[in-house]
ROVEX-252999 format. One record per residue: residue in three letters; x, y, z of N, C-alpha, C in turn. Coordinates in Angstrom, 2 decimals. Example, Ala and Ser with C-alpha at 12.3 -4.5 7.8 and 13.67 -1.06 7.14 Angstrom:
2
+---------+---------+---------+---------+---------+---------+---------+---------+---------+---------+
! residuo !     n.X !     n.Y !     n.Z !    ca.X !    ca.Y !    ca.Z !     c.X !     c.Y !     c.Z !
+---------+---------+---------+---------+---------+---------+---------+---------+---------+---------+
!     ALA !   13.19 !   -5.69 !    7.80 !   12.30 !   -4.50 !    7.80 !   13.20 !   -3.30 !    7.80 !
!     SER !   12.85 !   -2.25 !    7.08 !   13.67 !   -1.06 !    7.14 !   12.90 !    0.03 !    7.87 !
+---------+---------+---------+---------+---------+---------+---------+---------+---------+---------+
end
This chain:
46
+---------+---------+---------+---------+---------+---------+---------+---------+---------+---------+
! residuo !     n.X !     n.Y !     n.Z !    ca.X !    ca.Y !    ca.Z !     c.X !     c.Y !     c.Z !
+---------+---------+---------+---------+---------+---------+---------+---------+---------+---------+
!     MET !   -1.40 !    8.94 !   17.27 !   -1.85 !   10.28 !   17.56 !   -2.59 !   10.80 !   16.35 !
!     LYS !   -3.46 !   11.76 !   16.62 !   -4.30 !   12.29 !   15.55 !   -4.52 !   13.78 !   15.79 !
!     ILE !   -4.42 !   14.57 !   14.74 !   -4.73 !   16.00 !   14.83 !   -6.12 !   16.20 !   14.26 !
!     ARG !   -6.96 !   16.91 !   15.01 !   -8.30 !   17.20 !   14.53 !   -8.62 !   18.67 !   14.73 !
!     SER !   -9.53 !   19.17 !   13.92 !   -9.94 !   20.57 !   14.01 !  -11.37 !   20.64 !   14.52 !
!     VAL !  -11.58 !   21.52 !   15.51 !  -12.91 !   21.75 !   16.07 !  -13.08 !   23.25 !   16.22 !
!     ASN !  -14.08 !   23.80 !   15.55 !  -14.37 !   25.23 !   15.61 !  -13.14 !   26.09 !   15.32 !
!     GLY !  -12.36 !   25.69 !   14.35 !  -11.19 !   26.47 !   13.95 !   -9.95 !   26.25 !   14.81 !
!     SER !  -10.07 !   25.46 !   15.87 !   -8.91 !   25.15 !   16.72 !   -8.41 !   23.76 !   16.38 !
!     ARG !   -7.11 !   23.56 !   16.51 !   -6.53 !   22.25 !   16.23 !   -6.16 !   21.57 !   17.53 !
!     TYR !   -6.47 !   20.27 !   17.61 !   -6.21 !   19.47 !   18.81 !   -5.41 !   18.24 !   18.44 !
!     LEU !   -4.48 !   17.89 !   19.30 !   -3.69 !   16.69 !   19.11 !   -4.28 !   15.60 !   19.99 !
!     GLY !   -4.73 !   14.52 !   19.38 !   -5.28 !   13.40 !   20.12 !   -4.16 !   12.44 !   20.50 !
!     VAL !   -4.04 !   12.17 !   21.79 !   -3.00 !   11.28 !   22.31 !   -3.69 !   10.06 !   22.92 !
!     PRO !   -3.28 !    8.86 !   22.54 !   -3.91 !    7.66 !   23.10 !   -3.76 !    7.61 !   24.62 !
!     LYS !   -4.82 !    7.16 !   25.30 !   -4.85 !    7.11 !   26.76 !   -3.71 !    6.23 !   27.30 !
!     GLU !   -3.36 !    5.17 !   26.59 !   -2.28 !    4.29 !   27.03 !   -0.94 !    5.04 !   27.08 !
!     LEU !   -0.73 !    5.95 !   26.14 !    0.50 !    6.74 !   26.12 !    0.50 !    7.76 !   27.26 !
!     VAL !   -0.65 !    8.36 !   27.53 !   -0.75 !    9.35 !   28.60 !   -0.37 !    8.72 !   29.94 !
!     LYS !   -0.79 !    7.49 !   30.16 !   -0.49 !    6.81 !   31.42 !    1.00 !    6.61 !   31.61 !
!     LYS !    1.76 !    6.59 !   30.51 !    3.21 !    6.40 !   30.58 !    3.99 !    7.70 !   30.67 !
!     LEU !    3.31 !    8.84 !   30.50 !    4.00 !   10.13 !   30.58 !    4.47 !   10.37 !   32.00 !
!     ARG !    5.69 !   10.86 !   32.13 !    6.25 !   11.12 !   33.45 !    7.05 !   12.41 !   33.37 !
!     SER !    6.97 !   13.19 !   34.41 !    7.70 !   14.44 !   34.48 !    8.09 !   14.70 !   35.92 !
!     ASP !    9.26 !   15.29 !   36.13 !    9.72 !   15.60 !   37.47 !    9.23 !   16.98 !   37.92 !
!     TYR !    8.65 !   17.77 !   37.02 !    8.25 !   19.12 !   37.39 !    6.75 !   19.38 !   37.22 !
!     MET !    5.99 !   18.39 !   36.76 !    4.54 !   18.56 !   36.67 !    3.86 !   17.20 !   36.65 !
!     THR !    2.60 !   17.19 !   37.05 !    1.80 !   15.98 !   36.93 !    1.00 !   16.07 !   35.64 !
!     VAL !    0.71 !   14.93 !   35.07 !   -0.07 !   14.87 !   33.84 !   -1.21 !   13.89 !   34.08 !
!     ARG !   -2.43 !   14.33 !   33.76 !   -3.58 !   13.43 !   33.89 !   -4.57 !   13.73 !   32.78 !
!     VAL !   -5.55 !   12.85 !   32.61 !   -6.59 !   13.03 !   31.60 !   -7.90 !   13.33 !   32.32 !
!     ASP !   -8.61 !   14.39 !   31.90 !   -9.89 !   14.69 !   32.53 !  -11.00 !   13.86 !   31.88 !
!     ASP !  -12.23 !   14.03 !   32.34 !  -13.36 !   13.23 !   31.85 !  -13.65 !   13.44 !   30.36 !
!     ALA !  -13.26 !   14.60 !   29.84 !  -13.47 !   14.89 !   28.42 !  -12.32 !   14.40 !   27.56 !
!     GLY !  -11.29 !   13.80 !   28.18 !  -10.16 !   13.28 !   27.43 !   -9.05 !   14.28 !   27.20 !
!     ARG !   -9.08 !   15.42 !   27.89 !   -8.04 !   16.44 !   27.72 !   -6.89 !   16.18 !   28.69 !
!     LEU !   -5.68 !   16.48 !   28.23 !   -4.51 !   16.38 !   29.11 !   -4.48 !   17.59 !   30.03 !
!     ILE !   -4.29 !   17.35 !   31.31 !   -4.21 !   18.42 !   32.30 !   -2.82 !   18.37 !   32.92 !
!     TYR !   -2.06 !   19.45 !   32.77 !   -0.73 !   19.56 !   33.34 !   -0.80 !   20.44 !   34.58 !
!     THR !   -0.24 !   19.97 !   35.69 !   -0.24 !   20.73 !   36.93 !    1.19 !   20.84 !   37.43 !
!     PRO !    1.73 !   22.07 !   37.53 !    3.10 !   22.22 !   38.04 !    3.21 !   21.72 !   39.49 !
!     LEU !    4.32 !   21.10 !   39.79 !    4.59 !   20.65 !   41.15 !    5.27 !   21.77 !   41.93 !
!     GLN !    4.98 !   21.87 !   43.21 !    5.62 !   22.85 !   44.06 !    7.06 !   22.43 !   44.29 !
!     GLU !    7.97 !   23.39 !   44.22 !    9.38 !   23.13 !   44.51 !    9.59 !   23.00 !   46.00 !
!     VAL !   10.32 !   21.99 !   46.40 !   10.64 !   21.82 !   47.80 !   11.96 !   22.53 !   48.06 !
!     ALA !   11.94 !   23.50 !   48.99 !   13.16 !   24.29 !   49.26 !   14.04 !   23.62 !   50.27 !
+---------+---------+---------+---------+---------+---------+---------+---------+---------+---------+
end
């Protein structure tokens, strides 16, 4: 992993191989075309 600064903001770089292994029961995790992690909450089933 790598932390980088762009325009005064800090970003954590996560290897794509690690992102593919991320798993969560309450949200989906994916990488967009720009390489950013996108978290999407899952709907609760009642």
